[in-house]
Residue, then its C-alpha position, 0 to 999 in steps of 0.5 A: m269667397a272674399i268680398i274685395p271692395q273697390l274705390k267709386l270714381f263717380k256715383w251711379t247717376e253721374i254715368q247713368t244719365p249722360g250719353d256716350l261721350e259724356r260718359l267717356s269724358l268723364v272717365l278720361e277725367y277721373m283716370p290718373v293718367e299722369e300717374l299711370m305713365k309714370a308707373l309704366g315708364r318705371e316698370e320699362r326702365l326697370r326691365e331695362e336695367l335687369p342684368m342678363k340670365k345665366i342659363a345652362i343648357i344640359v343635353h340629355a337627349s337620346e339618339a331617338e330624340l333629335g328634335r330635344a338635342l336639336h333645339s338646346l342648339l337653337y335656344a342656346k343661339e337665340l339666348h346668346e343673341a338676346g344677350h344672355e350668358v348660356k352654356v351648354f352641356f352634353d350630359g348622360a345619353g345626350t353626349v352621343w349628340v358630339k359625335k353626330f353634330e361633328d359629322p359633316a355629313s350631318d344637315f346639323n352641322p352647321l348650326y352645332k358648328a355656329v353655336k361652337n364657334l360662339g363659345l356656347i359649348a361648355g363641356v361634355c360629361e367625362y364619365c358619360a362620355h366614357a359610358f356611351g362610348v364617344k369618349d374618342e370622338v368627344r376628345a377630337s371635337g376639343l370639347t372639354t370634358i368635365g367631371e367635378r362630381d366623381g366624373h360627372l357635371s355638378v348641377a349644385q355649383f350651376i345653381a351656386d354661380d346663379y344659372q338658370i337650368m334648362t333640360l333636354 
């Protein structure tokens, strides 16, 4: 077990004898308020100066996972509104959601269209759209198909481009 030495601000007798108000006054007297406030100010400025994040959301949700597919759109919109750079990609079984979300009868079409109109949907895996039987629907949607790595998305390229990857 490690013993961590602590600074002593005052002697035990200084805080044992006085009343509560005197002890509080003693603590406030010894507390480095100016230094603390300066440090907090620096931290706040650093937080404000941080660059926006780049997030790639990869939708892998199967047809049975509506919640995951839906949340990919909700998260993309939220992150975009918070000032981050966001790109949504439909990949694997997730490519079927393009067909489902494009359907005007879908309850989730308005959210999908909003995210699409914001330009947040960056593409669909070319190979997977074909494999999951939605190639024609993806083409009709006007979304870009991506196949830079043997017909698939290149995750290594996302990392090289400083994207954080979120998979749903």
